[in-house]
N, C-alpha and C positions, 0 to 999 in steps of 0.2 A: 283680143283685149286691146282697147284703145290705149295708146301711150300718152302719158302726161308729163309735162315739164313745168314745174312750179318755180318760176323765176321772176315773177312780177305780180303786182296786185291783181292785174287783169286775169292772169292764169289761175291765181288763187280763187278769185270770184267765179270763174268758169267751172273749175273743178267742184267747188262747194255747191254751186247751183245744180250742176249735173247730178251729183250724188244725192242731193236733196230731192230731186225729181225722180230718181231711180230707186232710192232706198227709203221706204216708208219709215219715218221716225229717225232719219239720219241726224246726227249731231257731230261736232268735231271730236267728241269723245267716243265715237262709235268704233266697233271692231267689225270689219266687213265679214268676218266669219259668222257673225250672229244674224245676218239678214237672210230671210227665207221668203219664198213666194207664197201665194195663197194656199197652196197644197202642203206647205211646210218643208218643201225641198230647199236646200241651200241656193241662194241667189247667185253665188259665185263659187267657182272651184277653189280648192285650197290654194292653188298657185295664184289665181287672180285675186283672191282675198288678201294674200300676203303682199302682192304687188300694190294693191290699193291702200293697204295699211302703211306701206313705205311712202307712198305718195302723200298720204295724210301727214306723216312725219315731216315731209318736206314742207307742207303747208305750215306746220308749227314753226319750223326753222325760219321760213320767210317772215312769218309774223313776229318772231323774236327779233330778227334783223331790222324790220321796218317799224317796230314798236306798235304792233297792232294786236288788240285783244281779239283772238280768233272767234271766241264765243259771241262777242258783241257784233263783230263783222258778219258772222253767219246769221245771227238773228235779224240783222238789218237787210238781208237780201230778200228780194221779191222773187219767189220761186213759183213756177207753174208746175204742179205735180204731173208727172208723166211726160214732161217735155225735155 
């Protein structure tokens, strides 16, 4: 599992773009335990989903610090699915 450090707007953008491209239907309110592949198998292990949920919490903390609406920020990103 790739490690993420959410410590600036650029790292926030990178994480949100990557998750949007990886997880069909991703939003900042997502729980990574809920994502499945086309066969219905979990996209992430329990450990990886817990880690990604913690990273998403760090995204919220950065947004609070920087006074960024995470939902507006995410909706403004241009994402290429599967990239």
